ZAFITI-380475 format. One record per residue (C-alpha): residue in three letters; chain; x, y, z. Coordinates in steps of 0.05 Angstrom, whole numbers, plus 32768, in hexadecimal, padded with zeros to 4 digits. Example, Ala and Ser with C-alpha at 12.3 -4.5 7.8 and 13.67 -1.06 7.14 Angstrom:
BEGIN
REC   code   unit      x      y      z
REC    ala      A   80F6   7FA6   809C
REC    ser      A   8111   7FEB   808F
END
This chain:
BEGIN
REC   code   unit      x      y      z
REC    met      A   8000   8000   8000
REC    pro      A   8019   8045   7FF1
REC    phe      A   8013   8062   8038
REC    asp      A   802B   8026   8061
REC    his      A   8074   803A   8067
REC    glu      A   8060   8082   8077
REC    leu      A   8032   8068   80AE
REC    ile      A   806B   803F   80CB
REC    ala      A   8097   807D   80CB
REC    ala      A   8060   80A5   80ED
REC    ala      A   8059   806F   8122
REC    trp      A   80A4   8071   8131
REC    gln      A   80A0   80BD   8137
REC    asn      A   8061   80B9   8163
REC    asp      A   803F   80E8   8131
REC    val      A   7FF7   80D9   8142
REC    pro      A   7FD7   810C   8114
REC    glu      A   7FFF   80F3   80D8
REC    ala      A   7FF1   80AB   80EA
REC    ala      A   7FA6   80BA   80EE
REC    arg      A   7FA9   80DD   80AA
REC    leu      A   7FCC   80A1   808B
REC    ile      A   7F9C   806F   80A8
REC    ala      A   7F62   8097   808E
REC    ala      A   7F84   8097   804A
REC    gly      A   7F87   804B   804B
REC    ala      A   7FCA   8039   806B
REC    asp      A   7FCB   7FF3   8088
REC    val      A   7FDC   7FF4   80D3
REC    asn      A   7FF1   7FAB   80CD
REC    ala      A   8022   7FB3   8092
REC    leu      A   8068   7F9D   80A5
REC    asp      A   80A9   7FC1   809D
REC    asp      A   80ED   7FA2   808E
REC    thr      A   80F4   7F8D   80D7
REC    val      A   80B0   7F6B   80D7
REC    gln      A   8090   7FA0   8103
REC    ser      A   804D   7FC0   80F4
REC    ala      A   8038   8008   8101
REC    phe      A   8006   7FEC   8134
REC    leu      A   803E   7FC8   8159
REC    ile      A   806D   8004   8157
REC    ala      A   8037   8034   816F
REC    ala      A   8025   8006   81A8
REC    ser      A   806D   7FFE   81BF
REC    glu      A   8087   8045   81B2
REC    ala      A   804B   8071   81C3
REC    thr      A   8059   80AC   81F0
REC    ser      A   8016   80D0   81EB
REC    thr      A   7FDA   80C2   8217
REC    cys      A   7F92   80BA   8204
REC    ser      A   7F5E   80E8   8221
REC    thr      A   7F14   80DB   8229
END
């Protein structure tokens, strides 16, 4: 997919707005990079922001 690698990069950078934009554009959160990690896995392990309700 065209946005998958960009989404992985956004996940590494903890760029939530960019990640949301890419997901809305069709990026696959489960697409794997060269180290067999997905954006979903990276975001879960590297996240530094908190969710608010």
